[in-house]
py3Dmol code that shows the C-alpha trace and the ligand (Angstrom):
import py3Dmol

protein = """\
ATOM      1  CA  MET A   1       2.004 -22.436  35.646  1.00  0.00           C
ATOM      2  CA  ARG A   2       4.154 -25.188  34.717  1.00  0.00           C
ATOM      3  CA  LYS A   3       3.378 -24.570  31.102  1.00  0.00           C
ATOM      4  CA  HIS A   4       4.489 -20.952  31.383  1.00  0.00           C
ATOM      5  CA  PHE A   5       7.782 -21.989  33.175  1.00  0.00           C
ATOM      6  CA  LEU A   6       8.467 -24.557  30.264  1.00  0.00           C
ATOM      7  CA  ARG A   7       7.867 -21.903  27.477  1.00  0.00           C
ATOM      8  CA  ALA A   8       9.705 -19.100  29.297  1.00  0.00           C
ATOM      9  CA  GLY A   9      12.612 -21.495  30.005  1.00  0.00           C
ATOM     10  CA  ALA A  10      12.816 -22.502  26.159  1.00  0.00           C
ATOM     11  CA  LEU A  11      12.999 -18.892  25.331  1.00  0.00           C
ATOM     12  CA  VAL A  12      15.733 -18.120  27.882  1.00  0.00           C
ATOM     13  CA  VAL A  13      17.817 -21.302  26.767  1.00  0.00           C
ATOM     14  CA  SER A  14      17.470 -20.348  23.084  1.00  0.00           C
ATOM     15  CA  LEU A  15      18.384 -16.736  23.690  1.00  0.00           C
ATOM     16  CA  ALA A  16      21.380 -17.841  25.787  1.00  0.00           C
ATOM     17  CA  ALA A  17      22.597 -20.415  23.180  1.00  0.00           C
ATOM     18  CA  LEU A  18      22.267 -17.843  20.513  1.00  0.00           C
ATOM     19  CA  LEU A  19      24.527 -15.193  22.269  1.00  0.00           C
ATOM     20  CA  GLY A  20      26.910 -17.829  23.477  1.00  0.00           C
ATOM     21  CA  TRP A  21      27.286 -19.189  20.017  1.00  0.00           C
ATOM     22  CA  LEU A  22      27.953 -15.594  18.757  1.00  0.00           C
ATOM     23  CA  ALA A  23      30.577 -14.990  21.461  1.00  0.00           C
ATOM     24  CA  TYR A  24      32.319 -18.280  20.896  1.00  0.00           C
ATOM     25  CA  THR A  25      32.492 -18.227  17.019  1.00  0.00           C
ATOM     26  CA  ARG A  26      32.611 -14.377  16.487  1.00  0.00           C
ATOM     27  CA  PHE A  27      34.737 -13.289  19.590  1.00  0.00           C
ATOM     28  CA  ASP A  28      37.593 -11.850  17.211  1.00  0.00           C
ATOM     29  CA  PHE A  29      34.915  -9.582  15.654  1.00  0.00           C
ATOM     30  CA  PHE A  30      34.360  -7.984  19.037  1.00  0.00           C
ATOM     31  CA  VAL A  31      37.860  -7.324  20.176  1.00  0.00           C
ATOM     32  CA  PRO A  32      41.099  -5.931  18.546  1.00  0.00           C
ATOM     33  CA  ARG A  33      43.928  -8.069  17.253  1.00  0.00           C
ATOM     34  CA  LEU A  34      45.788  -9.908  20.111  1.00  0.00           C
ATOM     35  CA  ALA A  35      49.601  -9.531  20.101  1.00  0.00           C
ATOM     36  CA  SER A  36      50.752 -10.477  23.633  1.00  0.00           C
ATOM     37  CA  GLU A  37      50.888 -13.413  25.980  1.00  0.00           C
ATOM     38  CA  GLU A  38      49.301 -11.250  28.696  1.00  0.00           C
ATOM     39  CA  GLY A  39      46.518 -10.571  26.409  1.00  0.00           C
ATOM     40  CA  VAL A  40      45.473 -14.218  26.172  1.00  0.00           C
ATOM     41  CA  VAL A  41      44.817 -14.002  29.942  1.00  0.00           C
ATOM     42  CA  VAL A  42      42.868 -10.729  29.607  1.00  0.00           C
ATOM     43  CA  ASP A  43      40.845 -12.193  26.746  1.00  0.00           C
ATOM     44  CA  ARG A  44      40.018 -15.365  28.659  1.00  0.00           C
ATOM     45  CA  LEU A  45      38.570 -13.236  31.507  1.00  0.00           C
ATOM     46  CA  LEU A  46      36.645 -11.252  28.925  1.00  0.00           C
ATOM     47  CA  ARG A  47      35.155 -14.395  27.387  1.00  0.00           C
ATOM     48  CA  VAL A  48      34.097 -15.717  30.909  1.00  0.00           C
ATOM     49  CA  HIS A  49      32.374 -12.301  31.527  1.00  0.00           C
ATOM     50  CA  PHE A  50      30.810 -12.311  28.034  1.00  0.00           C
ATOM     51  CA  PHE A  51      29.261 -15.873  28.650  1.00  0.00           C
ATOM     52  CA  LEU A  52      27.985 -14.984  32.139  1.00  0.00           C
ATOM     53  CA  ILE A  53      26.444 -11.654  30.959  1.00  0.00           C
ATOM     54  CA  ALA A  54      24.860 -13.496  27.959  1.00  0.00           C
ATOM     55  CA  ALA A  55      23.221 -16.023  30.489  1.00  0.00           C
ATOM     56  CA  ILE A  56      21.966 -13.341  32.823  1.00  0.00           C
ATOM     57  CA  PHE A  57      20.712 -11.144  29.919  1.00  0.00           C
ATOM     58  CA  ALA A  58      18.887 -14.121  28.485  1.00  0.00           C
ATOM     59  CA  LEU A  59      17.357 -14.969  31.908  1.00  0.00           C
ATOM     60  CA  VAL A  60      16.104 -11.464  32.614  1.00  0.00           C
ATOM     61  CA  VAL A  61      14.993 -10.512  29.096  1.00  0.00           C
ATOM     62  CA  GLY A  62      13.640 -13.892  28.267  1.00  0.00           C
ATOM     63  CA  PHE A  63      11.322 -13.849  31.351  1.00  0.00           C
ATOM     64  CA  ALA A  64      10.423 -10.344  30.924  1.00  0.00           C
ATOM     65  CA  VAL A  65       9.516 -10.588  27.319  1.00  0.00           C
ATOM     66  CA  TYR A  66       7.532 -13.849  27.697  1.00  0.00           C
ATOM     67  CA  SER A  67       5.568 -12.343  30.865  1.00  0.00           C
ATOM     68  CA  VAL A  68       4.727  -9.168  28.937  1.00  0.00           C
ATOM     69  CA  TRP A  69       3.260 -11.215  26.198  1.00  0.00           C
ATOM     70  CA  ALA A  70       1.614 -14.090  28.161  1.00  0.00           C
ATOM     71  CA  PHE A  71       0.266 -12.143  31.061  1.00  0.00           C
ATOM     72  CA  ARG A  72      -0.948  -9.025  29.083  1.00  0.00           C
ATOM     73  CA  ARG A  73      -4.302  -7.559  30.212  1.00  0.00           C
ATOM     74  CA  ARG A  74      -7.198  -9.053  28.257  1.00  0.00           C
ATOM     75  CA  ALA A  75      -9.915  -6.718  26.849  1.00  0.00           C
ATOM     76  CA  ASP A  76     -12.593  -8.130  29.074  1.00  0.00           C
ATOM     77  CA  ASP A  77     -10.629  -8.605  32.303  1.00  0.00           C
ATOM     78  CA  ASP A  78     -10.431  -5.917  34.910  1.00  0.00           C
ATOM     79  CA  THR A  79      -9.510  -8.042  37.947  1.00  0.00           C
ATOM     80  CA  PRO A  80      -6.212  -7.071  39.688  1.00  0.00           C
ATOM     81  CA  GLY A  81      -4.507 -10.282  39.260  1.00  0.00           C
ATOM     82  CA  ALA A  82      -3.161 -12.755  41.759  1.00  0.00           C
ATOM     83  CA  ALA A  83      -1.125 -11.405  44.743  1.00  0.00           C
ATOM     84  CA  ILE A  84       2.270 -13.026  45.071  1.00  0.00           C
ATOM     85  CA  HIS A  85       4.168 -13.022  48.235  1.00  0.00           C
ATOM     86  CA  GLY A  86       7.822 -14.056  49.000  1.00  0.00           C
ATOM     87  CA  HIS A  87       9.321 -17.515  47.884  1.00  0.00           C
ATOM     88  CA  GLY A  88      12.079 -18.663  50.361  1.00  0.00           C
ATOM     89  CA  GLY A  89      13.544 -21.164  47.895  1.00  0.00           C
ATOM     90  CA  LEU A  90      13.842 -18.612  45.025  1.00  0.00           C
ATOM     91  CA  GLU A  91      15.308 -15.984  47.394  1.00  0.00           C
ATOM     92  CA  PHE A  92      17.871 -18.396  48.626  1.00  0.00           C
ATOM     93  CA  LEU A  93      18.887 -19.269  45.210  1.00  0.00           C
ATOM     94  CA  TRP A  94      19.123 -15.658  43.719  1.00  0.00           C
ATOM     95  CA  THR A  95      21.387 -14.867  46.799  1.00  0.00           C
ATOM     96  CA  VAL A  96      23.641 -17.889  46.704  1.00  0.00           C
ATOM     97  CA  ILE A  97      24.243 -18.263  42.864  1.00  0.00           C
ATOM     98  CA  PRO A  98      25.298 -14.601  42.232  1.00  0.00           C
ATOM     99  CA  LEU A  99      27.415 -14.756  45.484  1.00  0.00           C
ATOM    100  CA  GLY A 100      29.127 -17.701  44.058  1.00  0.00           C
ATOM    101  CA  ILE A 101      29.676 -16.121  40.632  1.00  0.00           C
ATOM    102  CA  VAL A 102      31.044 -12.996  42.015  1.00  0.00           C
ATOM    103  CA  LEU A 103      33.513 -15.011  44.414  1.00  0.00           C
ATOM    104  CA  SER A 104      34.626 -17.204  41.512  1.00  0.00           C
ATOM    105  CA  LEU A 105      35.289 -14.004  39.338  1.00  0.00           C
ATOM    106  CA  SER A 106      37.238 -12.480  42.188  1.00  0.00           C
ATOM    107  CA  ALA A 107      39.322 -15.492  42.416  1.00  0.00           C
ATOM    108  CA  MET A 108      39.923 -15.580  38.828  1.00  0.00           C
ATOM    109  CA  GLY A 109      40.699 -11.937  38.834  1.00  0.00           C
ATOM    110  CA  VAL A 110      43.382 -12.145  41.646  1.00  0.00           C
ATOM    111  CA  ARG A 111      45.054 -15.115  39.963  1.00  0.00           C
ATOM    112  CA  ASP A 112      45.379 -13.286  36.533  1.00  0.00           C
ATOM    113  CA  PHE A 113      46.344 -10.045  38.246  1.00  0.00           C
ATOM    114  CA  LEU A 114      49.141 -11.700  39.897  1.00  0.00           C
ATOM    115  CA  PHE A 115      50.187 -13.482  36.649  1.00  0.00           C
ATOM    116  CA  LEU A 116      50.125 -10.106  34.937  1.00  0.00           C
ATOM    117  CA  ARG A 117      51.998  -8.194  37.524  1.00  0.00           C
ATOM    118  CA  ARG A 118      54.825 -10.681  38.206  1.00  0.00           C
ATOM    119  CA  THR A 119      58.121  -8.846  37.914  1.00  0.00           C
ATOM    120  CA  ASP A 120      60.362 -11.060  35.936  1.00  0.00           C
ATOM    121  CA  ALA A 121      61.700  -9.377  32.751  1.00  0.00           C
ATOM    122  CA  ASP A 122      64.091  -9.944  29.845  1.00  0.00           C
ATOM    123  CA  LEU A 123      64.240  -6.393  28.555  1.00  0.00           C
ATOM    124  CA  THR A 124      63.616  -2.861  30.085  1.00  0.00           C
ATOM    125  CA  VAL A 125      62.146   0.065  28.014  1.00  0.00           C
ATOM    126  CA  GLN A 126      61.871   3.460  29.652  1.00  0.00           C
ATOM    127  CA  VAL A 127      58.712   5.296  28.246  1.00  0.00           C
ATOM    128  CA  GLN A 128      58.842   9.110  28.601  1.00  0.00           C
ATOM    129  CA  ALA A 129      55.594  10.805  28.029  1.00  0.00           C
ATOM    130  CA  GLN A 130      55.032  14.394  27.586  1.00  0.00           C
ATOM    131  CA  GLN A 131      52.522  16.803  25.824  1.00  0.00           C
ATOM    132  CA  PHE A 132      52.130  15.406  23.112  1.00  0.00           C
ATOM    133  CA  SER A 133      54.810  12.753  22.393  1.00  0.00           C
ATOM    134  CA  TRP A 134      56.190   9.404  23.433  1.00  0.00           C
ATOM    135  CA  GLY A 135      60.067   8.809  23.752  1.00  0.00           C
ATOM    136  CA  PHE A 136      61.533   5.291  24.332  1.00  0.00           C
ATOM    137  CA  VAL A 137      65.017   4.669  25.949  1.00  0.00           C
ATOM    138  CA  TYR A 138      66.649   1.304  26.104  1.00  0.00           C
ATOM    139  CA  PRO A 139      69.048   1.566  29.067  1.00  0.00           C
ATOM    140  CA  GLU A 140      70.702  -1.784  28.340  1.00  0.00           C
ATOM    141  CA  TYR A 141      71.696  -0.662  24.820  1.00  0.00           C
ATOM    142  CA  ASP A 142      71.871   3.100  25.288  1.00  0.00           C
ATOM    143  CA  ILE A 143      69.327   3.767  22.499  1.00  0.00           C
ATOM    144  CA  ARG A 144      66.763   6.608  22.351  1.00  0.00           C
ATOM    145  CA  SER A 145      64.033   5.980  19.804  1.00  0.00           C
ATOM    146  CA  PRO A 146      60.895   7.688  18.654  1.00  0.00           C
ATOM    147  CA  GLU A 147      59.308   4.251  17.898  1.00  0.00           C
ATOM    148  CA  LEU A 148      58.774   1.281  20.134  1.00  0.00           C
ATOM    149  CA  VAL A 149      60.470  -1.873  18.775  1.00  0.00           C
ATOM    150  CA  VAL A 150      60.240  -5.026  20.807  1.00  0.00           C
ATOM    151  CA  PRO A 151      61.044  -8.733  20.057  1.00  0.00           C
ATOM    152  CA  THR A 152      58.682 -11.617  20.324  1.00  0.00           C
ATOM    153  CA  GLY A 153      59.026 -14.033  23.231  1.00  0.00           C
ATOM    154  CA  GLN A 154      60.607 -11.651  25.732  1.00  0.00           C
ATOM    155  CA  ARG A 155      58.985 -10.161  28.658  1.00  0.00           C
ATOM    156  CA  VAL A 156      59.403  -6.472  28.513  1.00  0.00           C
ATOM    157  CA  LYS A 157      59.235  -4.184  31.410  1.00  0.00           C
ATOM    158  CA  PHE A 158      58.047  -0.678  30.823  1.00  0.00           C
ATOM    159  CA  GLU A 159      58.998   2.039  33.205  1.00  0.00           C
ATOM    160  CA  LEU A 160      56.638   4.970  32.647  1.00  0.00           C
ATOM    161  CA  THR A 161      57.333   8.535  33.461  1.00  0.00           C
ATOM    162  CA  SER A 162      55.749  11.810  32.520  1.00  0.00           C
ATOM    163  CA  LEU A 163      57.356  15.208  32.331  1.00  0.00           C
ATOM    164  CA  ASP A 164      54.210  17.347  32.618  1.00  0.00           C
ATOM    165  CA  VAL A 165      50.602  15.885  33.242  1.00  0.00           C
ATOM    166  CA  ILE A 166      49.073  12.499  33.447  1.00  0.00           C
ATOM    167  CA  HIS A 167      49.164  10.420  30.242  1.00  0.00           C
ATOM    168  CA  SER A 168      48.191   6.707  29.725  1.00  0.00           C
ATOM    169  CA  PHE A 169      50.274   4.199  27.836  1.00  0.00           C
ATOM    170  CA  TRP A 170      47.965   2.087  25.801  1.00  0.00           C
ATOM    171  CA  VAL A 171      48.529  -0.576  23.244  1.00  0.00           C
ATOM    172  CA  VAL A 172      45.228  -2.294  22.596  1.00  0.00           C
ATOM    173  CA  GLU A 173      46.776  -5.214  20.937  1.00  0.00           C
ATOM    174  CA  PHE A 174      48.779  -5.793  24.050  1.00  0.00           C
ATOM    175  CA  ARG A 175      45.636  -5.499  26.267  1.00  0.00           C
ATOM    176  CA  ILE A 176      47.445  -3.332  28.707  1.00  0.00           C
ATOM    177  CA  LYS A 177      47.095   0.268  29.770  1.00  0.00           C
ATOM    178  CA  GLU A 178      48.983   2.059  32.489  1.00  0.00           C
ATOM    179  CA  ASP A 179      49.181   5.652  33.403  1.00  0.00           C
ATOM    180  CA  ALA A 180      52.301   7.809  33.240  1.00  0.00           C
ATOM    181  CA  VAL A 181      52.160  10.082  36.246  1.00  0.00           C
ATOM    182  CA  PRO A 182      54.588  13.167  36.718  1.00  0.00           C
ATOM    183  CA  GLY A 183      56.778  12.565  39.879  1.00  0.00           C
ATOM    184  CA  MET A 184      56.527   8.834  40.040  1.00  0.00           C
ATOM    185  CA  THR A 185      57.479   5.748  37.987  1.00  0.00           C
ATOM    186  CA  THR A 186      54.832   3.225  36.983  1.00  0.00           C
ATOM    187  CA  TYR A 187      55.219  -0.043  35.410  1.00  0.00           C
ATOM    188  CA  ALA A 188      53.732  -2.384  32.816  1.00  0.00           C
ATOM    189  CA  TYR A 189      54.929  -5.743  31.665  1.00  0.00           C
ATOM    190  CA  VAL A 190      54.267  -7.312  28.210  1.00  0.00           C
ATOM    191  CA  THR A 191      55.525 -10.386  26.299  1.00  0.00           C
ATOM    192  CA  PRO A 192      54.820  -9.624  22.642  1.00  0.00           C
ATOM    193  CA  ARG A 193      53.996 -12.763  20.662  1.00  0.00           C
ATOM    194  CA  THR A 194      52.618 -11.618  17.291  1.00  0.00           C
ATOM    195  CA  GLU A 195      54.907  -9.778  14.873  1.00  0.00           C
ATOM    196  CA  GLY A 196      53.274  -6.764  13.354  1.00  0.00           C
ATOM    197  CA  GLU A 197      52.772  -2.961  13.450  1.00  0.00           C
ATOM    198  CA  TYR A 198      50.602  -1.363  16.188  1.00  0.00           C
ATOM    199  CA  ARG A 199      50.311   1.939  17.942  1.00  0.00           C
ATOM    200  CA  VAL A 200      50.809   3.366  21.410  1.00  0.00           C
ATOM    201  CA  ARG A 201      47.878   5.754  22.017  1.00  0.00           C
ATOM    202  CA  CYS A 202      47.462   8.155  24.966  1.00  0.00           C
ATOM    203  CA  ALA A 203      44.371   7.054  26.772  1.00  0.00           C
ATOM    204  CA  GLU A 204      44.180  10.075  29.179  1.00  0.00           C
ATOM    205  CA  LEU A 205      42.892  13.483  28.106  1.00  0.00           C
ATOM    206  CA  CYS A 206      46.027  15.579  28.474  1.00  0.00           C
ATOM    207  CA  GLY A 207      45.547  18.714  26.523  1.00  0.00           C
ATOM    208  CA  SER A 208      44.855  20.090  23.054  1.00  0.00           C
ATOM    209  CA  GLY A 209      47.214  17.585  21.327  1.00  0.00           C
ATOM    210  CA  HIS A 210      45.886  14.528  23.148  1.00  0.00           C
ATOM    211  CA  ALA A 211      44.247  13.083  19.869  1.00  0.00           C
ATOM    212  CA  ASN A 212      47.540  13.202  18.053  1.00  0.00           C
ATOM    213  CA  MET A 213      49.571  11.713  20.958  1.00  0.00           C
ATOM    214  CA  TYR A 214      50.648   8.337  19.513  1.00  0.00           C
ATOM    215  CA  ALA A 215      53.742   6.495  18.424  1.00  0.00           C
ATOM    216  CA  PRO A 216      54.456   3.402  16.275  1.00  0.00           C
ATOM    217  CA  VAL A 217      55.007   0.038  17.870  1.00  0.00           C
ATOM    218  CA  ARG A 218      56.769  -2.778  15.880  1.00  0.00           C
ATOM    219  CA  VAL A 219      56.903  -6.385  17.069  1.00  0.00           C
ATOM    220  CA  VAL A 220      59.764  -8.129  15.364  1.00  0.00           C
ATOM    221  CA  SER A 221      61.548 -11.558  15.735  1.00  0.00           C
ATOM    222  CA  PRO A 222      64.425 -11.658  18.181  1.00  0.00           C
ATOM    223  CA  GLU A 223      66.886 -11.649  15.207  1.00  0.00           C
ATOM    224  CA  ALA A 224      65.422  -8.601  13.635  1.00  0.00           C
ATOM    225  CA  PHE A 225      65.517  -6.929  17.039  1.00  0.00           C
ATOM    226  CA  ASP A 226      69.137  -7.568  17.437  1.00  0.00           C
ATOM    227  CA  ALA A 227      69.716  -6.121  14.031  1.00  0.00           C
ATOM    228  CA  TRP A 228      67.724  -2.946  14.817  1.00  0.00           C
ATOM    229  CA  VAL A 229      69.702  -2.437  18.045  1.00  0.00           C
ATOM    230  CA  ALA A 230      72.922  -2.708  16.025  1.00  0.00           C
ATOM    231  CA  GLU A 231      71.631  -0.283  13.412  1.00  0.00           C
ATOM    232  CA  GLN A 232      70.432   2.162  16.134  1.00  0.00           C
ATOM    233  CA  GLN A 233      73.818   2.147  17.986  1.00  0.00           C
ATOM    234  CA  ALA A 234      75.717   2.637  14.777  1.00  0.00           C
ATOM    235  CA  ALA A 235      73.449   5.441  13.715  1.00  0.00           C
ATOM    236  CA  GLN A 236      73.819   7.207  16.974  1.00  0.00           C
ATOM    237  CA  GLN A 237      77.715   6.924  16.935  1.00  0.00           C
ATOM    238  CA  GLN A 238      77.974   8.376  13.470  1.00  0.00           C
ATOM    239  CA  ALA A 239      76.117  11.394  14.717  1.00  0.00           C
ATOM    240  CA  ALA A 240      74.045  12.219  11.610  1.00  0.00           C
ATOM    241  CA  SER A 241      74.138  15.803  10.494  1.00  0.00           C
ATOM    242  CA  PRO A 242      72.500  18.251  12.912  1.00  0.00           C
ATOM    243  CA  VAL A 243      69.565  19.073  10.405  1.00  0.00           C
ATOM    244  CA  ALA A 244      68.780  15.270   9.842  1.00  0.00           C
ATOM    245  CA  ARG A 245      68.872  14.813  13.703  1.00  0.00           C
ATOM    246  CA  GLY A 246      66.646  17.809  14.066  1.00  0.00           C
ATOM    247  CA  GLU A 247      64.070  16.474  11.634  1.00  0.00           C
ATOM    248  CA  GLN A 248      63.802  13.275  13.742  1.00  0.00           C
ATOM    249  CA  ILE A 249      63.214  15.363  16.852  1.00  0.00           C
ATOM    250  CA  PHE A 250      60.729  17.519  14.980  1.00  0.00           C
ATOM    251  CA  GLN A 251      58.890  14.293  14.010  1.00  0.00           C
ATOM    252  CA  GLN A 252      58.886  12.910  17.607  1.00  0.00           C
ATOM    253  CA  TYR A 253      58.237  16.085  19.709  1.00  0.00           C
ATOM    254  CA  CYS A 254      56.604  18.634  17.503  1.00  0.00           C
ATOM    255  CA  ALA A 255      54.600  16.971  14.628  1.00  0.00           C
ATOM    256  CA  ALA A 256      51.519  16.310  16.848  1.00  0.00           C
ATOM    257  CA  CYS A 257      50.949  19.975  16.993  1.00  0.00           C
ATOM    258  CA  HIS A 258      52.906  21.538  14.061  1.00  0.00           C
ATOM    259  CA  THR A 259      52.983  20.828  10.341  1.00  0.00           C
ATOM    260  CA  LEU A 260      55.652  21.748   7.732  1.00  0.00           C
ATOM    261  CA  ASP A 261      53.225  22.313   4.794  1.00  0.00           C
ATOM    262  CA  GLY A 262      51.785  25.695   5.679  1.00  0.00           C
ATOM    263  CA  SER A 263      48.636  24.317   7.367  1.00  0.00           C
ATOM    264  CA  PRO A 264      47.847  25.259  10.856  1.00  0.00           C
ATOM    265  CA  LYS A 265      47.251  22.429  13.434  1.00  0.00           C
ATOM    266  CA  VAL A 266      47.226  23.222  17.206  1.00  0.00           C
ATOM    267  CA  GLY A 267      50.048  25.604  16.481  1.00  0.00           C
ATOM    268  CA  PRO A 268      51.285  27.414  13.447  1.00  0.00           C
ATOM    269  CA  SER A 269      53.105  25.587  10.733  1.00  0.00           C
ATOM    270  CA  LEU A 270      56.874  25.833  11.039  1.00  0.00           C
ATOM    271  CA  ASN A 271      58.059  25.946   7.462  1.00  0.00           C
ATOM    272  CA  GLY A 272      59.819  29.080   6.006  1.00  0.00           C
ATOM    273  CA  LEU A 273      60.367  30.413   9.415  1.00  0.00           C
ATOM    274  CA  ALA A 274      63.764  32.008   8.995  1.00  0.00           C
ATOM    275  CA  GLY A 275      63.282  35.856   8.204  1.00  0.00           C
ATOM    276  CA  ARG A 276      59.558  35.571   8.394  1.00  0.00           C
ATOM    277  CA  THR A 277      57.679  38.421   9.966  1.00  0.00           C
ATOM    278  CA  THR A 278      55.099  37.109  12.500  1.00  0.00           C
ATOM    279  CA  THR A 279      52.285  39.171  14.290  1.00  0.00           C
ATOM    280  CA  LEU A 280      52.015  38.416  17.969  1.00  0.00           C
ATOM    281  CA  ASP A 281      48.700  38.343  19.956  1.00  0.00           C
ATOM    282  CA  ASP A 282      49.570  41.695  21.403  1.00  0.00           C
ATOM    283  CA  GLY A 283      49.587  43.212  17.895  1.00  0.00           C
ATOM    284  CA  THR A 284      53.374  43.718  17.722  1.00  0.00           C
ATOM    285  CA  THR A 285      55.540  42.068  15.052  1.00  0.00           C
ATOM    286  CA  VAL A 286      58.636  40.033  15.251  1.00  0.00           C
ATOM    287  CA  THR A 287      61.253  38.881  12.795  1.00  0.00           C
ATOM    288  CA  VAL A 288      61.982  35.185  13.168  1.00  0.00           C
ATOM    289  CA  ASP A 289      65.610  34.494  13.802  1.00  0.00           C
ATOM    290  CA  GLU A 290      67.549  31.790  15.742  1.00  0.00           C
ATOM    291  CA  ALA A 291      67.014  33.467  19.062  1.00  0.00           C
ATOM    292  CA  TYR A 292      63.292  33.664  18.596  1.00  0.00           C
ATOM    293  CA  ILE A 293      62.985  30.056  17.646  1.00  0.00           C
ATOM    294  CA  ARG A 294      65.052  28.974  20.654  1.00  0.00           C
ATOM    295  CA  GLU A 295      62.992  31.114  22.924  1.00  0.00           C
ATOM    296  CA  SER A 296      59.700  29.787  21.565  1.00  0.00           C
ATOM    297  CA  ILE A 297      60.818  26.217  22.236  1.00  0.00           C
ATOM    298  CA  LEU A 298      62.207  26.758  25.776  1.00  0.00           C
ATOM    299  CA  ASP A 299      59.712  29.358  26.912  1.00  0.00           C
ATOM    300  CA  PRO A 300      56.617  28.967  24.722  1.00  0.00           C
ATOM    301  CA  GLN A 301      54.459  31.535  26.562  1.00  0.00           C
ATOM    302  CA  ALA A 302      56.924  34.408  26.074  1.00  0.00           C
ATOM    303  CA  LYS A 303      55.489  35.337  22.649  1.00  0.00           C
ATOM    304  CA  ILE A 304      52.225  33.873  21.323  1.00  0.00           C
ATOM    305  CA  VAL A 305      51.696  33.979  17.671  1.00  0.00           C
ATOM    306  CA  ALA A 306      48.215  35.813  16.901  1.00  0.00           C
ATOM    307  CA  GLY A 307      45.373  33.521  16.316  1.00  0.00           C
ATOM    308  CA  TYR A 308      46.808  30.444  18.278  1.00  0.00           C
ATOM    309  CA  PRO A 309      46.005  29.405  21.930  1.00  0.00           C
ATOM    310  CA  PRO A 310      48.887  29.614  24.538  1.00  0.00           C
ATOM    311  CA  VAL A 311      48.869  25.850  25.152  1.00  0.00           C
ATOM    312  CA  MET A 312      52.443  24.775  24.260  1.00  0.00           C
ATOM    313  CA  PRO A 313      54.101  23.029  27.326  1.00  0.00           C
ATOM    314  CA  ALA A 314      57.310  24.587  28.740  1.00  0.00           C
ATOM    315  CA  THR A 315      58.917  20.993  29.119  1.00  0.00           C
ATOM    316  CA  PHE A 316      61.115  20.901  26.133  1.00  0.00           C
ATOM    317  CA  GLY A 317      64.142  22.290  27.912  1.00  0.00           C
ATOM    318  CA  GLN A 318      63.934  19.258  30.099  1.00  0.00           C
ATOM    319  CA  ALA A 319      63.082  16.795  27.378  1.00  0.00           C
ATOM    320  CA  LEU A 320      65.812  17.734  24.839  1.00  0.00           C
ATOM    321  CA  SER A 321      69.503  17.669  25.474  1.00  0.00           C
ATOM    322  CA  GLU A 322      71.580  20.804  24.470  1.00  0.00           C
ATOM    323  CA  ASP A 323      72.609  19.089  21.280  1.00  0.00           C
ATOM    324  CA  ASP A 324      69.261  17.938  20.361  1.00  0.00           C
ATOM    325  CA  LEU A 325      67.876  21.571  20.971  1.00  0.00           C
ATOM    326  CA  ASP A 326      70.606  22.912  18.668  1.00  0.00           C
ATOM    327  CA  ALA A 327      69.772  20.321  16.068  1.00  0.00           C
ATOM    328  CA  LEU A 328      66.061  21.170  16.012  1.00  0.00           C
ATOM    329  CA  VAL A 329      66.748  24.915  15.858  1.00  0.00           C
ATOM    330  CA  GLN A 330      69.115  24.186  12.870  1.00  0.00           C
ATOM    331  CA  PHE A 331      66.389  22.144  11.249  1.00  0.00           C
ATOM    332  CA  LEU A 332      63.685  24.675  11.693  1.00  0.00           C
ATOM    333  CA  LEU A 333      65.993  27.629  10.581  1.00  0.00           C
ATOM    334  CA  GLN A 334      66.313  25.826   7.044  1.00  0.00           C
ATOM    335  CA  ALA A 335      62.777  24.067   6.841  1.00  0.00           C
ATOM    336  CA  GLY A 336      61.669  25.582   3.296  1.00  0.00           C
ATOM    337  CA  GLU A 337      58.600  27.150   2.050  1.00  0.00           C
TER     338      GLU A 337
END
"""
ligand_1 = """\
2
LIG
Cu 48.744 12.359 26.479
Cu 46.421 12.206 26.167
"""
view = py3Dmol.view(width=600, height=400)
view.addModel(protein, "pdb")
view.setStyle({"model": 0}, {"cartoon": {"style": "trace"}})
view.addModel(ligand_1, "xyz")
view.setStyle({"model": 1}, {"stick": {}})
view.zoomTo()
view.show()
């Protein structure tokens, strides 16, 4: 019996050592790049879990594999084998040890949760989610932006809202994910620490454009952030031509579902609209003019182009200011063949 325990024990220890070594030296292979202070804490928890799981896996699989081999039925042996009854000591251990592990993990989880959710912040960014786009507002600087730009070393508070359905704000390199829920404001806190280009993805199935619902993220130095803020403020004061503004709005709000190159996506391509004759799903035709474009943005279900699903959200009247809507219509009127 002692012989079996020693052999099985050696197998378990080797397996645990191999998995532990892999987790220790190849951890970066298993997780995405890390770009926030909060992520350091999340990755530390993940490491602890990985080591524990490796140890338990080795214990269970090591003993199981050894037993299958060592205690297999021999060709000349038809006896039923020894009957084994309870073992007080073992049962005590396999109750107390897992209990200790689970309680320690809970304590670490609470400690890290409190660290992640503490409410101090250097910068506020309002995140507006809607089918199928992200918008970012910097209330301290009076800036709206289709890309998220944040400086290293400052704790950013994200205030998340949704205009329509539940979306989920997820930047995997920050190691945070938080739902954006209509009718309420939710929060996430991040201290970016690694400059680079990342992506906000939507992590909640929210409709036909869900897979295309992402926005660029740039983590920059504090100096580059100040320069970007100044540039944005200057650009917004100059009030670019309506058509140029309209193109920005198109890229932010429409491009998840519409192209400008003639190819269909979730909805029809929107180039060469002006004067085009379009067939609707009830068989009638309509000539595209400014009023039709405006109606299609504000009340998308009023007329559906034949061959496309009636899935466009009716929230753009809320999302766009009167000026932005005019700019978008002007842009679409002149978007060429
Ligand atoms: Cu928004 Cu998925």
